[in-house]
ROSE-4610 file (N, C-alpha, C; in Angstrom, 1 decimal, always signed):
// ROSE-4610
residu = [X/X/X/X/X/X/X/X/X/X/X/X/X/X/X/X/X/X/X/X/X/X/X/X/X/X/X/X/X/X/X/X/X/X/X/X/X/X/X/X/X/X/X/X/X/X/X/X/X/X/X/X/X/X/X/X/X/X/X/X/X/X/X/X/X/X/X/X/X/X/X/X/X/X/X/X/X/X/X/X/X/X/X/X/X/X/X/X/X/X/X/X/X/X/X/X/X/X/X/X/X/X/X/X/X/X/X/X/X/X/X/X/X/X/X/X/X/X/X/X/X/X/X/X/X/X/X/X/X/X/X/X/X/X/X/X/X/X/X/X/X/X/X/X/X/X/X/X/X/X/X/X/X/X/X/X/X/X/X/X/X/X/X/X/X/X/X/X/X/X/X/X/X/X/X/X/X/X/X/X/X/X/X/X/X/X/X/X/X/X/X/X/X/X/X/X/X/X/X/X/X/X/X/X/X/X/X/X/X/X/X/X/X/X/X/X/X/X/X/X/X/X/X/X/X/X/X/X/X/X/X/X/X/X/X/X/X/X/X/X/X/X/X/X/X/X/X/X/X/X/X/X/X/X/X/X/X/X/X/X/X/X/X/X/X/X/X/X/X/X/X/X/X/X/X/X/X/X/X/X/X/X/X/X/X/X/X/X/X/X/X/X/X/X/X/X/X/X/X/X/X/X/X/X/X/X/X/X/X/X/X/X/X/X/X/X/X/X/X/X/X/X/X/X/X/X/X/X/X/X/X/X/X/X/X/X/X/X/X/X/X/X/X/X/X/X/X/X/X/X/X/X/X/X/X/X/X/X/X/X/X/X/X/X/X/X/X/X/X/X/X/X/X/X/X/X/X/X/X/X/X/X/X/X/X/X/X/X/X/X/X/X/X/X/X/X/X/X/X/X/X/X/X/X/X/X/X/X/X/X/X/X/X/X/X/X/X/X/X/X/X/X/X/X/X/X/X/X/X/X/X/X/X/X/X/X/X/X/X/X/X/X/X/X/X/X/X/X/X/X/X/X/X/X/X/X/X/X/X/X/X/X/X/X/X/X/X/X/X/X/X/X/X/X/X/X/X/X/X/X/X/X/X/X/X/X/X/X/X/X/X/X/X/X/X/X/X/X/X/X/X/X/X/X/X/X/X/X/X/X/X/X/X/X/X/X/X/X/X/X/X/X/X/X/X/X/X/X/X/X/X/X/X/X/X/X/X/X/X/X/X/X/X/X/X/X/X/X/X/X/X/X/X/X/X/X/X/X/X/X/X/X/X/X/X/X/X/X/X/X/X/X/X/X/X/X/X/X/X/X/X/X/X/X/X/X/X/X/X/X/X/X/X/X/X/X/X/X/X/X/X/X/X/X/X/X/X/X/X/X/X/X/X/X/X/X/X/X/X/X/X/X/X/X/X/X/X/X/X/X/X/X/X/X/X/X]
num = [1/1/1/2/2/2/3/3/3/4/4/4/5/5/5/6/6/6/7/7/7/8/8/8/9/9/9/10/10/10/11/11/11/12/12/12/13/13/13/14/14/14/15/15/15/16/16/16/17/17/17/18/18/18/19/19/19/20/20/20/21/21/21/22/22/22/23/23/23/24/24/24/25/25/25/26/26/26/27/27/27/28/28/28/29/29/29/30/30/30/31/31/31/32/32/32/33/33/33/34/34/34/35/35/35/36/36/36/37/37/37/38/38/38/39/39/39/40/40/40/41/41/41/42/42/42/43/43/43/44/44/44/45/45/45/46/46/46/47/47/47/48/48/48/49/49/49/50/50/50/51/51/51/52/52/52/53/53/53/54/54/54/55/55/55/56/56/56/57/57/57/58/58/58/59/59/59/60/60/60/61/61/61/62/62/62/63/63/63/64/64/64/65/65/65/66/66/66/67/67/67/68/68/68/69/69/69/70/70/70/71/71/71/72/72/72/73/73/73/74/74/74/75/75/75/76/76/76/77/77/77/78/78/78/79/79/79/80/80/80/81/81/81/82/82/82/83/83/83/84/84/84/85/85/85/86/86/86/87/87/87/88/88/88/89/89/89/90/90/90/91/91/91/92/92/92/93/93/93/94/94/94/95/95/95/96/96/96/97/97/97/98/98/98/99/99/99/100/100/100/101/101/101/102/102/102/103/103/103/104/104/104/105/105/105/106/106/106/107/107/107/108/108/108/109/109/109/110/110/110/111/111/111/112/112/112/113/113/113/114/114/114/115/115/115/116/116/116/117/117/117/118/118/118/119/119/119/120/120/120/121/121/121/122/122/122/123/123/123/124/124/124/125/125/125/126/126/126/127/127/127/128/128/128/129/129/129/130/130/130/131/131/131/132/132/132/133/133/133/134/134/134/135/135/135/136/136/136/137/137/137/138/138/138/139/139/139/140/140/140/141/141/141/142/142/142/143/143/143/144/144/144/145/145/145/146/146/146/147/147/147/148/148/148/149/149/149/150/150/150/151/151/151/152/152/152/153/153/153/154/154/154/155/155/155/156/156/156/157/157/157/158/158/158/159/159/159/160/160/160/161/161/161/162/162/162/163/163/163/164/164/164/165/165/165/166/166/166/167/167/167/168/168/168/169/169/169/170/170/170/171/171/171/172/172/172/173/173/173/174/174/174/175/175/175/176/176/176/177/177/177/178/178/178/179/179/179/180/180/180/181/181/181/182/182/182/183/183/183/184/184/184/185/185/185/186/186/186/187/187/187/188/188/188/189/189/189/190/190/190/191/191/191/192/192/192/193/193/193/194/194/194/195/195/195/196/196/196/197/197/197/198/198/198/199/199/199/200/200/200/201/201/201/202/202/202/203/203/203/204/204/204/205/205/205/206/206/206/207/207/207/208/208/208/209/209/209/210/210/210/211/211/211/212/212/212]
x = [-10.9/-9.9/-8.6/-8.7/-7.5/-6.7/-7.5/-6.9/-6.1/-6.7/-6.0/-4.7/-4.7/-3.5/-2.5/-2.9/-1.9/-1.3/-2.0/-1.5/-0.5/-0.8/+0.1/+1.4/+1.3/+2.5/+3.4/+2.8/+3.6/+4.2/+3.5/+4.1/+5.3/+5.1/+6.1/+7.4/+7.3/+8.5/+9.1/+8.3/+8.8/+9.6/+9.0/+9.7/+11.0/+11.0/+12.2/+13.3/+13.0/+14.0/+14.6/+13.7/+14.1/+15.0/+14.6/+15.4/+16.7/+16.8/+18.1/+19.0/+18.5/+19.3/+19.7/+18.8/+19.2/+20.3/+20.3/+21.3/+22.6/+22.6/+23.8/+24.4/+23.6/+24.2/+24.8/+24.1/+24.6/+25.9/+26.0/+27.2/+28.4/+28.1/+29.2/+29.7/+28.7/+29.1/+29.8/+29.3/+30.0/+31.4/+31.5/+32.9/+33.8/+33.4/+34.2/+34.6/+33.6/+33.9/+34.8/+34.6/+35.4/+36.9/+37.0/+38.4/+39.1/+38.4/+38.9/+39.2/+38.2/+38.3/+39.6/+39.9/+41.0/+42.4/+42.3/+43.6/+44.0/+43.2/+43.5/+44.0/+44.9/+45.5/+44.7/+44.0/+43.2/+41.7/+41.1/+39.7/+38.8/+38.9/+38.1/+38.3/+39.6/+39.9/+39.4/+39.4/+39.0/+37.5/+36.7/+35.3/+35.1/+35.8/+35.7/+36.1/+37.1/+37.5/+36.8/+36.0/+35.2/+34.0/+33.8/+32.6/+31.6/+31.8/+30.9/+29.8/+28.6/+27.4/+26.9/+26.5/+26.1/+25.9/+25.5/+25.2/+26.4/+27.6/+28.8/+29.2/+29.1/+29.5/+28.6/+27.3/+26.4/+26.7/+27.1/+27.4/+28.6/+29.6/+30.8/+30.5/+29.7/+29.4/+28.5/+27.6/+26.8/+27.6/+28.5/+29.4/+30.3/+30.9/+31.8/+31.1/+29.8/+29.1/+28.4/+28.2/+27.5/+28.1/+29.4/+29.9/+29.7/+29.8/+29.7/+28.3/+27.3/+25.9/+25.8/+26.6/+26.5/+27.6/+28.3/+29.3/+28.7/+29.3/+28.8/+27.7/+27.3/+26.3/+27.1/+26.3/+26.9/+27.2/+27.2/+27.5/+28.9/+29.0/+30.3/+31.1/+32.5/+33.3/+33.0/+32.7/+32.4/+31.2/+30.3/+29.1/+29.3/+30.4/+30.6/+30.6/+31.2/+31.1/+29.7/+28.8/+27.4/+26.7/+27.1/+26.5/+26.8/+28.1/+28.5/+27.9/+27.8/+27.2/+25.7/+25.1/+23.6/+23.4/+24.3/+24.2/+24.4/+25.4/+25.6/+24.4/+23.8/+22.6/+21.4/+21.3/+20.1/+20.3/+21.6/+21.8/+21.6/+22.0/+21.8/+20.3/+19.5/+18.0/+17.5/+18.0/+17.5/+17.8/+19.1/+19.5/+18.7/+18.4/+17.6/+16.2/+15.6/+14.2/+14.2/+15.3/+15.4/+15.4/+16.2/+16.4/+15.1/+14.3/+13.1/+12.0/+12.1/+10.9/+10.6/+9.3/+8.8/+8.6/+9.4/+9.3/+8.0/+7.4/+6.1/+5.0/+5.1/+4.2/+4.4/+5.6/+5.9/+5.4/+5.6/+5.0/+3.5/+2.9/+1.4/+0.9/+1.6/+1.2/+1.4/+2.6/+2.8/+1.8/+1.3/+0.4/-1.1/-1.4/-2.9/-3.2/-2.2/-2.5/-3.2/-2.7/-3.4/-4.9/-5.1/-6.5/-7.4/-6.8/-7.6/-7.9/-6.9/-7.1/-8.2/-8.1/-9.1/-10.5/-10.6/-11.9/-12.4/-11.6/-12.0/-12.5/-11.8/-12.2/-13.6/-13.8/-15.1/-16.2/-15.9/-16.9/-17.2/-16.2/-16.5/-17.2/-16.9/-17.7/-19.1/-19.4/-20.8/-21.5/-20.9/-21.5/-21.8/-20.8/-21.0/-22.1/-22.2/-23.2/-24.6/-24.6/-25.9/-26.4/-25.4/-25.8/-26.2/-25.5/-25.8/-27.2/-27.5/-28.9/-30.0/-29.7/-30.7/-30.8/-29.7/-29.8/-30.5/-30.4/-31.0/-30.2/-29.0/-28.1/-26.9/-26.6/-25.5/-24.6/-24.4/-23.5/-22.0/-21.1/-19.7/-19.2/-19.6/-19.1/-19.6/-20.8/-21.4/-20.8/-20.4/-19.8/-18.3/-17.6/-16.1/-15.6/-16.2/-15.7/-15.7/-16.9/-17.0/-16.1/-16.2/-15.4/-13.9/-13.5/-12.1/-11.6/-12.4/-12.1/-12.0/-12.9/-12.8/-11.6/-11.0/-9.8/-8.6/-8.7/-7.5/-7.1/-8.1/-7.8/-6.9/-7.1/-6.3/-4.8/-4.7/-3.4/-2.6/-3.3/-2.7/-2.3/-3.2/-2.9/-1.6/-1.4/-0.2/+1.0/+0.8/+1.9/+2.4/+1.5/+1.8/+2.5/+2.0/+2.5/+4.0/+4.3/+5.6/+6.7/+6.7/+7.8/+7.9/+6.7/+6.7/+7.4/+7.1/+7.7/+9.2/+9.6/+11.0/+11.8/+11.2/+11.9/+12.0/+10.9/+10.9/+12.0/+12.0/+13.1/+14.5/+14.7/+16.0/+16.4/+15.6/+16.0/+16.0/+15.2/+15.3/+16.7/+17.2/+18.6/+19.6/+19.5/+20.4/+20.3/+19.1/+18.9/+19.7/+19.6/+20.4/+21.9/+22.4/+23.8/+24.2/+23.4/+23.7/+23.8/+22.8/+22.8/+23.9/+24.3/+25.5/+26.7/+26.8/+28.0/+28.1/+26.9/+26.9/+27.3/+26.8/+27.1/+28.6/+29.2/+30.7/+31.4/+31.0/+31.7/+31.5/+30.3/+30.1/+31.0/+31.2/+32.2/+33.6/+34.0/+35.3/+35.4/+34.4/+34.4/+34.5/+33.7/+33.7/+35.1/+35.7/+37.0/+38.1/+38.0/+39.0/+38.8/+37.5/+37.3/+37.6/+37.4/+37.8/+39.3/+40.0/+41.5/+42.0/+41.3/+41.7/+41.1/+40.5/+39.9/+38.7/+38.1/+36.9/+37.3/+38.6/+39.1/+38.9/+39.2/+39.1/+37.7/+36.7/+35.4/+35.2/+36.1/+36.0/+36.5/+37.5/+38.0/+37.0/+36.3/+35.3/+34.1/+33.7/+32.6/+32.9/+34.1/+34.5/+34.6/+35.2/+35.4/+34.1/+33.2/+31.9/+31.1/+31.2/+30.4/+31.0/+32.3/+33.0/+32.6/+32.4/+32.1/+30.7/+29.8/+28.4/+28.0]
y = [-46.7/-46.1/-46.8/-48.2/-49.0/-48.8/-48.6/-48.3/-47.0/-46.0/-44.7/-44.9/-45.6/-45.9/-46.7/-47.6/-48.4/-47.5/-46.6/-45.6/-44.7/-44.2/-43.4/-44.1/-45.4/-46.2/-46.3/-46.5/-46.6/-45.3/-44.2/-42.9/-42.6/-43.0/-42.8/-43.5/-44.8/-45.5/-45.1/-44.6/-44.1/-42.8/-41.9/-40.7/-41.0/-41.9/-42.3/-42.8/-43.6/-44.2/-43.1/-42.2/-41.2/-40.1/-39.8/-38.8/-39.4/-40.7/-41.3/-41.3/-41.6/-41.5/-40.1/-39.1/-37.7/-37.3/-37.7/-37.3/-38.0/-39.3/-40.0/-39.4/-39.0/-38.3/-36.9/-36.2/-34.9/-35.1/-36.1/-36.3/-36.6/-37.4/-37.8/-36.6/-35.9/-34.7/-33.6/-33.4/-32.4/-32.8/-34.1/-34.6/-34.4/-34.7/-34.6/-33.2/-32.3/-30.9/-30.3/-30.6/-30.1/-30.5/-31.8/-32.3/-31.6/-31.4/-30.7/-29.2/-28.6/-27.2/-26.8/-27.6/-27.2/-27.7/-28.4/-28.7/-27.7/-26.7/-25.7/-24.5/-23.8/-22.6/-21.3/-21.3/-20.2/-20.5/-19.6/-19.8/-19.9/-19.0/-18.9/-20.1/-20.4/-21.5/-22.8/-23.0/-24.3/-24.5/-23.4/-23.6/-23.8/-23.1/-23.2/-24.5/-25.2/-26.5/-27.6/-27.4/-28.5/-28.8/-30.1/-30.6/-31.2/-31.0/-31.6/-30.6/-31.1/-30.4/-30.8/-29.8/-30.2/-28.9/-29.0/-27.9/-27.0/-27.5/-26.7/-26.1/-26.8/-26.2/-25.1/-25.2/-24.1/-22.9/-23.2/-22.1/-21.3/-22.0/-21.3/-20.5/-21.1/-20.4/-19.2/-19.3/-18.1/-17.0/-17.3/-16.3/-15.6/-16.4/-15.8/-15.0/-15.4/-14.7/-13.4/-13.3/-12.2/-10.8/-10.6/-9.3/-8.9/-9.9/-9.6/-9.1/-9.5/-9.0/-7.5/-6.9/-5.4/-4.7/-5.4/-4.9/-3.8/-2.6/-1.5/-0.7/-1.1/-0.3/+0.7/+1.4/+2.3/+1.6/+0.3/-0.4/-0.1/+0.4/+0.7/-0.6/-0.4/-1.6/-2.0/-1.0/-1.3/-2.2/-2.2/-3.0/-4.5/-4.8/-6.1/-7.2/-7.0/-8.0/-8.3/-7.3/-7.5/-8.3/-8.0/-8.7/-10.2/-10.4/-11.8/-12.6/-12.0/-12.6/-12.9/-11.9/-12.1/-13.3/-13.3/-14.4/-15.8/-15.8/-17.1/-17.5/-16.6/-16.9/-17.3/-16.6/-17.0/-18.4/-18.7/-20.0/-21.1/-20.8/-21.8/-22.0/-21.0/-21.1/-21.9/-21.7/-22.5/-24.0/-24.3/-25.7/-26.3/-25.5/-26.0/-26.4/-25.5/-25.9/-27.1/-27.4/-28.6/-29.8/-29.7/-30.8/-31.0/-30.0/-30.1/-30.7/-30.9/-31.4/-32.8/-33.0/-34.2/-34.4/-33.5/-33.7/-33.2/-32.2/-31.7/-32.8/-33.6/-34.6/-35.8/-36.1/-37.1/-36.6/-35.4/-34.9/-35.0/-34.7/-34.7/-36.2/-37.1/-38.5/-39.0/-38.6/-39.0/-38.5/-37.3/-36.7/-37.2/-37.4/-37.7/-39.2/-40.0/-41.5/-42.1/-41.8/-42.3/-41.9/-40.6/-40.1/-40.8/-41.0/-41.7/-43.2/-43.8/-45.2/-45.1/-44.1/-44.0/-43.8/-42.9/-42.7/-44.0/-44.8/-46.0/-47.0/-47.0/-47.8/-47.4/-46.1/-45.6/-45.9/-45.7/-46.1/-47.5/-48.4/-49.8/-50.2/-49.6/-50.0/-49.5/-48.4/-47.9/-48.9/-49.3/-50.3/-51.6/-52.0/-53.3/-53.2/-52.1/-52.0/-51.9/-51.3/-51.2/-52.6/-53.4/-54.7/-55.6/-55.4/-56.2/-55.8/-54.5/-54.1/-54.7/-54.8/-55.3/-56.8/-57.5/-59.0/-59.3/-58.4/-58.6/-59.6/-59.9/-60.7/-59.9/-60.1/-59.3/-60.3/-61.5/-62.4/-62.0/-62.6/-62.2/-62.5/-63.6/-64.0/-63.0/-62.5/-61.6/-60.2/-59.8/-58.4/-58.4/-59.4/-59.4/-59.4/-60.2/-60.2/-58.9/-58.3/-57.0/-55.9/-55.8/-54.7/-55.0/-56.3/-56.6/-56.2/-56.5/-56.1/-54.6/-53.9/-52.4/-51.8/-52.5/-52.0/-52.1/-53.0/-53.1/-51.8/-51.0/-49.7/-48.8/-48.8/-48.0/-48.6/-49.9/-50.5/-50.2/-50.2/-49.9/-48.4/-47.6/-46.1/-45.8/-46.5/-46.3/-46.9/-48.1/-48.7/-47.8/-47.1/-46.2/-44.9/-44.4/-43.1/-43.3/-44.4/-44.5/-44.4/-45.2/-45.0/-43.6/-43.0/-41.7/-40.7/-40.8/-39.8/-40.1/-41.4/-41.7/-41.2/-41.5/-41.0/-39.5/-38.9/-37.4/-36.9/-37.4/-36.9/-37.2/-38.3/-38.7/-37.7/-37.4/-36.4/-35.0/-34.7/-33.3/-33.1/-34.2/-34.1/-34.0/-34.8/-34.7/-33.3/-32.8/-31.4/-30.4/-30.5/-29.5/-29.6/-30.9/-31.1/-30.6/-30.8/-30.4/-28.9/-28.2/-26.7/-26.2/-26.8/-26.4/-26.5/-27.6/-27.8/-26.8/-26.4/-25.4/-24.0/-23.8/-22.5/-22.4/-23.5/-23.4/-23.2/-23.9/-23.8/-22.3/-21.8/-20.4/-19.4/-19.6/-18.8/-18.9/-20.2/-20.4/-19.6/-19.7/-19.0/-17.5/-17.0/-15.6/-15.1/-15.9/-15.5/-15.5/-16.5/-16.5/-15.3/-15.0/-13.9/-12.6/-12.5/-11.3/-11.1/-12.3/-12.2/-11.7/-12.0/-11.6/-10.2/-9.6/-8.3/-8.3/-9.5/-9.6/-9.2/-9.5/-9.2/-10.5/-10.3/-11.4/-11.7/-10.7/-11.0/-11.2/-10.5/-10.6/-12.0/-12.5/-13.9/-14.9/-14.6/-15.6/-15.6/-14.5/-14.5/-15.3/-15.0/-15.7/-17.2/-17.6/-19.0/-19.7/-19.1/-19.7/-19.8/-18.9/-19.0/-20.1/-20.3/-21.3/-22.7/-22.8/-24.1/-24.5/-23.4/-23.7/-24.5]
z = [-42.0/-41.2/-41.3/-41.2/-41.3/-42.7/-43.7/-45.0/-45.0/-44.4/-44.3/-43.5/-42.4/-41.6/-42.4/-43.2/-44.0/-45.0/-45.6/-46.5/-45.8/-44.6/-43.8/-43.5/-43.2/-42.9/-44.2/-45.3/-46.6/-46.9/-46.6/-46.9/-45.9/-44.7/-43.7/-44.0/-44.4/-44.7/-46.1/-47.0/-48.3/-48.0/-47.2/-46.9/-46.2/-45.2/-44.5/-45.3/-46.3/-47.2/-48.1/-48.7/-49.5/-48.8/-47.6/-46.8/-46.4/-46.1/-45.8/-47.0/-48.2/-49.4/-49.7/-49.4/-49.6/-48.7/-47.5/-46.5/-46.8/-47.2/-47.6/-48.8/-49.8/-51.0/-50.6/-49.7/-49.2/-48.5/-47.6/-46.9/-47.8/-48.8/-49.7/-50.5/-51.1/-51.9/-51.1/-49.9/-49.0/-48.7/-48.4/-48.0/-49.2/-50.4/-51.6/-51.8/-51.7/-52.0/-50.9/-49.7/-48.6/-48.8/-49.1/-49.3/-50.5/-51.6/-52.7/-52.4/-51.7/-51.4/-50.6/-49.6/-48.8/-49.4/-50.5/-51.2/-52.1/-52.5/-53.4/-52.7/-53.4/-52.8/-53.1/-54.2/-54.6/-54.3/-53.6/-53.2/-54.4/-55.3/-56.5/-57.5/-57.7/-58.6/-58.0/-56.7/-56.2/-56.5/-56.5/-56.8/-58.3/-59.1/-60.5/-61.0/-60.4/-60.9/-60.3/-59.3/-58.7/-59.5/-59.8/-60.5/-59.5/-58.2/-57.2/-56.9/-56.9/-56.6/-55.2/-54.4/-53.1/-52.3/-51.0/-50.2/-50.0/-49.7/-49.5/-50.8/-51.9/-53.2/-53.5/-53.3/-53.5/-52.7/-51.4/-50.5/-51.1/-51.5/-52.0/-53.3/-54.1/-55.4/-55.1/-54.2/-53.8/-53.3/-52.4/-51.8/-52.8/-53.7/-54.7/-55.7/-56.0/-57.1/-56.5/-55.2/-54.6/-54.9/-54.8/-55.1/-56.6/-57.4/-58.9/-59.3/-58.5/-58.9/-58.9/-58.1/-58.0/-58.7/-59.6/-60.5/-61.4/-61.4/-62.2/-61.6/-60.3/-59.6/-58.6/-57.8/-56.9/-55.5/-55.5/-54.3/-53.8/-52.5/-52.0/-51.6/-51.7/-51.3/-49.9/-49.0/-47.6/-47.5/-48.5/-48.4/-48.9/-49.5/-50.0/-49.0/-47.8/-46.7/-46.4/-46.3/-45.9/-47.1/-48.3/-49.4/-49.4/-49.1/-49.1/-47.9/-46.8/-45.6/-45.9/-46.5/-46.8/-47.8/-48.8/-49.8/-49.2/-48.2/-47.5/-46.7/-46.0/-45.2/-46.0/-47.1/-48.0/-48.6/-49.0/-49.5/-48.5/-47.2/-46.1/-46.0/-46.0/-45.9/-47.0/-48.3/-49.4/-49.2/-48.8/-48.5/-47.4/-46.4/-45.3/-45.7/-46.6/-47.1/-47.9/-48.6/-49.4/-48.4/-47.4/-46.4/-45.6/-45.4/-44.6/-45.3/-46.6/-47.4/-46.9/-46.7/-46.2/-44.7/-43.9/-42.5/-41.9/-42.5/-42.0/-42.1/-43.2/-43.5/-42.4/-42.1/-41.1/-39.7/-39.4/-38.1/-38.1/-39.2/-39.3/-39.1/-39.7/-39.6/-38.2/-37.6/-36.2/-35.2/-35.4/-34.5/-34.7/-36.0/-36.3/-36.3/-36.5/-36.6/-35.4/-34.2/-33.0/-32.9/-33.3/-33.2/-34.3/-35.5/-36.5/-36.1/-35.4/-34.9/-33.8/-32.9/-31.9/-32.4/-33.4/-34.1/-34.7/-35.3/-35.9/-34.8/-33.6/-32.5/-32.0/-31.8/-31.3/-32.3/-33.5/-34.6/-34.5/-34.4/-34.4/-33.1/-32.0/-30.8/-30.9/-31.5/-31.6/-32.5/-33.6/-34.5/-33.8/-33.0/-32.3/-31.3/-30.6/-29.6/-30.2/-31.4/-32.1/-32.6/-33.1/-33.5/-32.4/-31.2/-30.0/-29.5/-29.6/-29.2/-30.1/-31.4/-32.3/-32.1/-31.7/-31.5/-30.2/-29.2/-27.9/-27.1/-27.5/-26.7/-26.2/-24.9/-24.3/-23.6/-24.1/-23.6/-23.9/-23.1/-23.3/-24.7/-25.2/-26.6/-27.6/-27.4/-28.3/-28.3/-27.0/-26.9/-27.1/-26.7/-26.8/-28.2/-29.1/-30.4/-31.2/-31.3/-32.1/-31.4/-30.1/-29.4/-29.6/-29.5/-29.7/-31.1/-32.1/-33.4/-33.6/-32.9/-33.0/-32.4/-31.3/-30.7/-31.6/-32.6/-33.5/-34.2/-34.5/-35.1/-34.3/-33.0/-32.1/-32.1/-32.0/-32.1/-33.4/-34.5/-35.8/-35.8/-35.3/-35.2/-34.5/-33.4/-32.6/-33.3/-33.9/-34.7/-35.9/-36.4/-37.5/-37.0/-35.8/-35.3/-34.8/-34.1/-33.5/-34.5/-35.6/-36.6/-37.2/-37.4/-38.0/-37.1/-35.8/-34.8/-34.7/-34.7/-34.5/-35.8/-37.0/-38.2/-38.3/-37.8/-37.8/-36.9/-35.7/-34.8/-35.2/-35.9/-36.4/-37.5/-38.4/-39.5/-39.0/-38.0/-37.4/-36.8/-36.2/-35.6/-36.7/-37.8/-38.9/-39.6/-39.7/-40.2/-39.4/-38.1/-37.3/-37.5/-37.6/-37.8/-39.2/-40.2/-41.5/-41.6/-41.0/-41.0/-40.2/-39.1/-38.3/-39.2/-39.9/-40.8/-41.9/-42.5/-43.5/-42.9/-41.7/-41.0/-40.7/-40.3/-40.0/-41.3/-42.4/-43.7/-44.2/-44.0/-44.5/-43.8/-42.5/-41.8/-42.3/-42.7/-43.3/-44.6/-45.4/-46.7/-46.5/-45.6/-45.4/-44.9/-44.0/-43.4/-44.5/-45.4/-46.5/-47.5/-47.8/-48.7/-48.0/-46.7/-45.9/-45.9/-45.8/-45.8/-47.1/-48.2/-49.5/-49.9/-48.9/-49.2/-50.1/-50.3/-51.2/-52.6/-52.9/-54.3/-55.2/-56.4/-57.4/-57.8/-57.7/-58.1/-59.6/-60.3/-61.8/-62.2/-61.5/-61.8/-61.4/-60.3/-59.8/-60.7/-61.3/-62.2/-63.4/-64.0/-65.2/-65.0/-63.8/-63.5/-63.3/-62.5/-62.3/-63.5/-64.4/-65.7/-66.5/-66.5/-67.3/-66.7/-65.4/-64.8/-64.9/-65.2/-65.2/-66.5]
């Protein structure tokens, strides 16, 4: 049981470090793209000329490419705003799934580790009592040692669970902030495209293909 808990602890800290690097990289890329985006006069050109990859960049590209998907079809002009809004929401969901990776495992470790430790303690106590029964001695020295060793598993289980829960809660908070930031930026993109009458889709398609 202790071996399993040690493995859980290693997994917890590995996920924590990887998620931290992921969010730091996301924050840096989003900041770079946001700064570049608002410096440009043309919405489509700003996306085409940007070489930054990240959640906000992916949102902008998904929105600008959405109307062109239905080029040559019977899609009405009145349906373009709905197409753009749907593309933005779908891209937000994709980015969210990427940021959520690993969090379910952290939640599982945080909830199961104490029970695994408790199970190890119960098993250790049962083995200790069995050995004490075979020895025929019930002195304090005979009982305290094995039972004390069995209780270590519970302590390790709690020690593994606490960091897992804290790390999980921390990144859940960062996930909510990241999704809220993407949602705000999506509204900005939609408003800009709406102000331009969702025009320039041909330019957007050519620019995005040239940047790809």
